[in-house]
C-alpha positions as CSV (number, residue, x, y, z in Angstrom):
1,V,-2.5,-12.5,25.4
2,G,-5.7,-10.7,24.9
3,G,-7.7,-14.0,25.0
4,V,-5.4,-15.8,22.6
5,Y,-3.7,-18.9,24.1
6,D,-1.8,-20.2,21.1
7,A,1.7,-18.8,20.6
8,G,2.0,-17.2,17.2
9,N,-1.7,-16.5,16.9
10,G,-1.4,-13.3,19.0
11,G,-1.7,-10.6,16.4
12,P,-2.4,-6.9,16.7
13,R,-6.0,-7.4,17.8
14,A,-5.0,-9.6,20.7
15,W,-2.1,-7.3,21.7
16,A,-4.5,-4.3,21.5
17,T,-7.0,-6.1,23.7
18,F,-4.2,-6.8,26.2
19,A,-3.1,-3.2,26.1
20,A,-6.7,-2.0,26.8
21,Q,-6.9,-4.4,29.8
22,A,-3.6,-3.2,31.1
23,R,-4.5,0.4,30.4
24,M,-1.5,0.8,28.1
25,S,-1.1,2.4,24.7
26,A,-2.3,-0.1,22.1
27,K,-0.1,1.4,19.5
28,A,3.0,1.0,21.6
29,V,2.1,-2.6,22.7
30,V,1.4,-3.7,19.1
31,A,4.7,-2.2,18.0
32,A,6.6,-3.9,20.8
33,A,5.0,-7.2,19.9
34,A,6.0,-6.8,16.2
35,D,9.5,-5.9,17.3
36,M,9.7,-8.9,19.6
37,T,8.7,-11.2,16.7
38,E,11.7,-9.8,14.7
39,R,14.1,-10.1,17.6
40,V,13.1,-13.8,18.1
41,A,13.6,-14.4,14.3
42,T,17.0,-12.7,14.4
43,A,18.2,-14.6,17.6
44,L,16.9,-18.0,16.6
45,P,19.8,-19.2,14.4
46,S,22.5,-18.3,16.9
47,A,20.5,-19.8,19.8
48,Q,20.0,-23.0,17.8
49,E,23.7,-23.1,16.9
50,K,24.8,-22.5,20.5
51,A,22.4,-25.2,21.8
52,L,23.8,-27.7,19.4
53,A,27.4,-26.7,20.1
54,D,26.7,-27.2,23.9
55,G,25.7,-30.8,23.2
56,A,21.9,-30.5,23.2
57,D,20.0,-33.2,21.3
58,A,19.9,-32.2,17.7
59,G,16.4,-33.6,17.1
60,V,14.9,-31.7,20.0
61,V,16.8,-28.5,19.2
62,N,15.8,-28.6,15.5
63,H,12.2,-29.5,16.3
64,L,11.9,-26.5,18.7
65,A,13.5,-24.2,16.1
66,R,10.9,-25.3,13.5
67,L,8.1,-24.6,16.0
68,I,9.5,-21.2,16.8
69,E,10.0,-20.4,13.1
70,S,6.3,-21.3,12.5
71,F,5.2,-19.0,15.4
72,V,7.4,-16.2,13.9
73,E,5.9,-16.6,10.5
74,R,2.3,-16.7,11.8
75,S,3.0,-13.6,13.9
76,R,4.5,-11.8,10.9
77,R,1.5,-12.7,8.8
78,L,-0.9,-11.4,11.4
79,H,1.0,-8.2,11.9
80,A,1.1,-7.7,8.1
81,T,-2.6,-8.3,7.5
82,E,-4.6,-7.8,10.8
83,R,-5.4,-4.4,12.2
84,P,-6.4,-3.8,15.8
85,E,-10.1,-3.3,16.4
86,P,-11.0,0.4,16.4
87,R,-11.7,1.8,19.9
88,A,-15.3,1.8,20.9
89,R,-16.7,5.3,21.1
90,S,-17.9,6.4,24.5
91,G,-20.7,8.8,25.1
92,P,-23.5,9.9,22.9
93,R,-23.0,10.2,19.1
94,R,-23.2,13.6,17.6
95,R,-26.2,14.5,15.6
96,G,-25.8,13.5,12.0
97,S,-23.0,11.0,12.6
98,T,-23.4,7.4,11.7
């Protein structure tokens, strides 16, 4: 997304870049990405429990759950600390502006 290829490292800047490329609202896309992060975090325990109840290998399920948890934490950290890049101004600057 937005030039980031490692899950969990796609913060607001990457999502805003994606939004610009897709000609979508950066604010809406960044908010949706943050919401997705929280939905994954909420759904993970029940998904893990269901996979184990269905007989999936506990080692594999628990390993994947830890990976997903780390992606969620990195995404949360990025959304808490990173701001999308300001939009580049188009056209000439006004006299007296910097």
